[in-house]
N, C-alpha and C positions, 0 to 999 in steps of 0.2 A: 504493500500500500504506500503511495507517495507520502512524503513528509508532510505536505499541507493537509492531506486527508487525515493522517494520524493526529495532527495538531487540532484539527477541527473537531474530531470525535472527542478528544480529551477535554478541550475547553468547553465544547457544547455540553458535555456531561455535567461539568461543575456549574455552568451557567443555568442549566435546566433545573438543577436541584434548588438553587437560590441565587438571585442576582447579587446578594451581599452575604458572603460566607466568611468563615473564620480564616481562610487562607489569603485574605486581602492584606497587602503590605502598604502601610502609610507612606505616601510620597511627599507630602508637604502639609503643613498646617500653620495657622496663626490664631492667637487667642481672640483677636478682634480686628476689624478694619482699621487702617490708619486714620488719624485725625483728619476731619474734613470730608469723610465719606459716610454720610448718614445711611443707616440701614432702612430701606423702604419696605421691607417685608419679603416673604418667600417669592421666588420667581414662579410664574404660572407654569404648571406642568406641561402645557402644550406649546409654550414659547420656544422658538427655534434657537439653537446654539450652533455656531460654526466653530468646531474645535480644530486646532492645529496641533499635531502630534509630532514631536521631535524624537527620532529614533537614535539610539546610541551609535556613535560613529565607530567604524571598524578599527581605526588606528589614529586616535587623536594624539597619542604620545608621539607618534612619528611625525604628525603635522607640526606639533610644537617644536620638535627638534629641527625640522626642515626650515621653519620660519626663523628660528634663532640663527641658524647657519647662514641664511641669505642676508640676515640683518647684522651680522658680526663683521666689522671692518677688517678684521684679521683673517677672515675666511676667504678662500679662493672663490667661493660662491657668492661673495658679497654683491648685492645688487641684482642678482639673477632671480628675480621674483618669480614665484610659482604661477603657472597658468591655471585657469579654472579647471582644466582637465586634471592637472596634477593635484590640486586641492581636493577635487572630487574623489580621487583615488584614495585619499586618506579618510575622508568623512563618509563615504558611501557605507551604509550599514551592511551587515552580513545578510546573506540570503535567509538565514534562520530568523534573524530579528524581524525582517520584513514579513516573513511568512507567519510568525507567531502573532504579531500585532494585527495583521490583516485578518487572520483567522479568528482572533478574539472579536474583532469588529463584526465579522460575518456571522458569528454566533448570536449576535444581537440584531441581525438583519440589516447591517450597515455595510456600505461599500466605500472604501477610502479612495481618495484621489491623490496621486503624487504631485506635489507642488514645488519641488526643487530639482535642479538638474542632477544633484547627487543622489536623489531618492531618500534623503534623510528627513524630509518633512512630508507629512501626510495631512490631508484635510478631510473632514467628515462633518456632515450636517445631521443633527438629531434633535429631538425635543428634550426639554429639561428633565422630564421624568426619566427618560432613558439614561441621560448623563448621571443623574443621581444614583440610579440602580447600578450602572456599570462601574462607577468609581466610588461607591459608598460616600457620595457627596451630598451636600445640601445647598443648592444654588439659591442665592437671594439677590434681590435688586438693591444696588447701592447708588446713591446720588453721584453724579458726574461720570459714572463708569459703566453702569448697567449690571449684568449678571456676573456674580463671582461666588465662589464657595470658600469657606474658611479652612477646609481640609479636603483632601481627596486621597483615595487609595486605589491600588490596582491588584488584580489577581497575581499571586506569587509567580506563576508561570509566564506572566507578561511583564512584570515590574522591571526585571533586569535588562529589558530591551528598549525601554522608554527613558529618554533623558528629561523630557518635560512635556506638559500639555498646557495649552493656553486657549481660552482663559480659564484659570483656576484660582490660585491664591494671590496673584500679583495685582498690585494697584499702582497706577501711574499717579504722579503728583498732580493734583487738580489745580494747584496754585501757579499761575503764570508769573512772569517777571514783574517786579514792582517798579513802576515807572514814576519819575517825577513829572510835574506839570510841564508840558512843552513850553519852551520860551525861546525867543531869538537869542542866539549866542554867537559871538564872534570867534574867529580862529584863535585869538589870544586867550580865550577862556578854556580851551581844550587842554587837559593835562598831558604832559609829555612824560611817559613812563620811563624813568631811568633804568628800570629793570631790564629793558631790552638790550642794554649794553652789556649785561652780565652773562656769565657763562650759563647759568641756570635760569636766566630771565627773572631774577628776583633778588631781593635783599631780605635777609632774616635779621630783624632788629631784636636783640635780646632784651627781654623785660623781666619783670618779677616772676618768681617761680609759681606756676599754677598748673593744676591738673584738673582736667575735666573728663568725665566718662561719657563717651558718645558712641553708640552702636558698637560696643565691644572694643573700642580703641581709645587708649589714653593719649590725650593731646599734651605735648611736652613743651614747657616754656623754661628757658634757662635763665637763672638769676645773675645776670652779668651785664656789663655795658659795652663789651666788645661786640663787633659785628663780624660775622663770618658767613661763608657759603656752606650750606648743608645740602648736598645733592641727594635728594630723597624722592620717593615715588608719588605719583599722581600730579595733577595740575592744581595749583593753589591760586587764591585771589589775593592781590595786594591792595591794601587800603591806606589812604593818606590820613593819618591821625597824629597831630601834634609833632610832626617832623617836617623837614623842608618840603616845599610845595611839589617839587619834582621827584620826591622819594616816597617810599612806601613801607608799610608795616605788613608783614605776612602773619596773619592771625592764627592760622591752624596748620600745625605740622607735628610730626611725631613718629612713633613706631607702632606697628600693628601688633595686637595680641592674638590675632587670628592667622596671619600669614607670615611665613618665614622670609628672611632676606633673600631676594633673587640673586642669581649668580652675577648679573650685570652690574649690580650696585654693591657687591660684597666688599670691594676694595675701598669704595667711598665711605661706606658705613664704618669699616674698620678704622679708617683714618679719623673719622669723627669721634669714635669711641676712644681712640688714643688721645686725641685732643682733650676730651672730657676728663680722662683719668678717673679718679674715684668720685668726682662730683656727681651727686644724685644717684649713686650706685644703688641698685635694687628698686628704684622708683619707676623704671620703664623697662620694656622688653628688649634687651640688647640683641636678641636673635630675630627680632621682628623686621618686617619690611618697612623701610623708611618712606616717608612721603612729605611733600610732593616732589616729583622729579624736577618740575619747572613751575614757574609762576608768571602770571601776567596781571596787568591792572584789573582789579575786581571791584572798583568803586568809582562812581561818577563816570561810567562808560557811556560815551555819546552814541545815540542811535537815532534813526529817523522814524517818527510815528506820524502817519497822516500828513507827511510833507513838512513836519516841524521837528526840530532838534529836541530830544529829551535825554534823560540820563537814567541808567539802570546799573545793576551791580551783581556781584556774586560770581561763583565759578562758572555759571552758565554764560556769563559775559566774558570771563577770562578765556574760556575754551575756544570760542570762535576767533578771538583775537590772536591767540597763538596758532590756531589752525591756518589762519590767513597768512601768517608769516611763513609757515612750512609750505603752503600752496605756492607762494611766490618763489621760494627756493626750488621747489619741484619744477616750476615753469622754466627756470633758468637751466636746470639739469637736463630736462627734456629737450629744450631748444639747442643744447650743446650735444645732443645725441647720447645722453647718459640716462641711467635708470633713476626713477624717483627714489626718495629716501626710504619709504616703507616703514617698518617698525623702528621707532626712534631710540628706544632705551639703550640697546647695546652701543649705538653710535654716540649717544650723549655721554655715557660713562666712559667710553674709550677715548674721549677728547676733553679732559677736564681742564681746559684753559680758562682764563678769565680776562676781563677787560675793565680797567678802572672806570668808575662812573662819576663824572664831574658833579660836584655839589652834594653828592650822596655819601661821600667818605667811605666808600665800600667798593667791592668788586663783584 
């Protein structure tokens, strides 16, 4: 008997006994919806859900290794970015994974549609009642976002082959950027971020010692008045507060309690820890991933709203600022017949130079 037929008989047998049985494996849960998402009550059983199912990739470790290789300036493969076909070869799920998941869906009378070139994403439409039964879920309606469930599970024989299902427990931020009142502004009023002259596009101004717990990560502030560069992970926002007009204060940085130091920043973190010595020993995770990697202006960022100049802020403003700089660099590389930069971290940490920033007294 073919593999798919055997799988169908096995899964159909358990599904026929009960749609929610003891062999379900919890895939994700949350105690409540995030702030700002009011619960509007249970979703109607007959309402339609369009589920997207991500299958486990066959060789995600190999993809990561290949990505780091082409992004490492010391590698002979640097800049030889992967084609879509090469990426697909890594992320395409195994035949078994595809067969198991499609058979599970078929046992509930559903036919999935493949929606990615690698075959790792499936799409299926079903009513809320079916989704609740198939995934031991409880879909409810939430303000701003529609139907979501606070937990979902999968049969044990299916769970190992599914990376994620959407929509389930994820909630997007319902709050957009906070904008100041649009007003006419001259070019002289626009801030000039000194940080863009720096190696890591930012200045860390050391202030009083403070620790704050936020999403499992301690934010680390050093009690000193020296200024130095700390090459760490993520992109941070720089804020001008009680320092020269063209200089900035990086408000959030530190070491993760959840993720270990990646190879590309190991030397930079080691150098920082050596500089620190015993200062604040035991108060932060010395083996954690440091952040941010780079920073850009995150306060009073000028944007155009309905034809008028306004200001916004936060890392959602810093990110496109930095991305536009990289886009300009990539334009120059492509025009010269070279490959674009690709993944930046290995390149950033392999070139730890610095440039003095006038009036900011830092590098």
